N, C-alpha and C positions, 0 to 999 in steps of 0.2 A: 492502695493508699499507704504511703510511708510517712511516718511521723518523724519529726526532727527531735533528737534527744539532747537536752541540755542538763548539765550537772552544776548545782550550786557550788560556790566556793567552799562552804562548810562541808558538804558531802564529799567533794573532791579531796579535801584534806584528810577526812576519815578514811576514804578508800585508799589514798596514797600511803597511809600508815599501816595498812593491813599487811600480813605476811604475803610474800610473792605468789604462792599458789592460790591462796584465797583471793587475793586482789585480782588475779587473772580470771578466776571464775566469776567474780562480781562484775568486772568490766565486760565480760562476754554476755552476762545476763542483762546488764544495762543496755548494751548495744542491741540485743535482741528485742528490747522494748520498742524500738523504732518500727519493726515489722509487725509486732503484735503487742500493743500496750496493755492488753488484758489477757496474759497467758494463763494456761491452766495452773491452778494453785494460787493465783493472786487473790487478795482479799481487800474489799473496800473497808477503810478504816472507820472505826466508831470513835466518837469523841474528838476527832480532828479530821480535817479534809484530807483526801488523798487515798492512795492505794498502797499495798505492801506486797512485796515478793520476798520469799526466803531463798537464800543461796547458802546452803549448809546452815551454819549457826548465825550467819549475818542476815540482817533485815535491811531491805532497801525500800524507802518510802518515797513515793513520787506522786505527782499530780498529772492528770491528763487533761489537755485543753483540745477537745475535738474540733472546735470551730476553726482553729488555726493549725491543726495537726502538729501539736507540740506536746512532748513529754518532758517534764521538769523533775529531775531527781533532787529532792529537798533535803534528805538525810539518809544516813546509812550507819550501821553499827551492829554490835552484838546485842542480843535480846535484853540482857541486863542493863545495858547502857541506853538503848534507844527508847525504851518506854518509861524510863525513870524521870 
């Protein structure tokens, strides 16, 4: 079962603004969500819907829609920015 991965415009802008090596790692992790939307180390969010993965100091927040095999990345950013 492969999920389709979509990135929201807001998350895409944040990812595009990251330094090149960090951006490459984040994009690789986001791409891997298609094969496994609940990888080791992912956490279901409390206080808001969605899941979170860590890629170094960057957090990627996404929603999983199992009925239609879709993963939507809704936000990304450094810890101090993403939870504020």
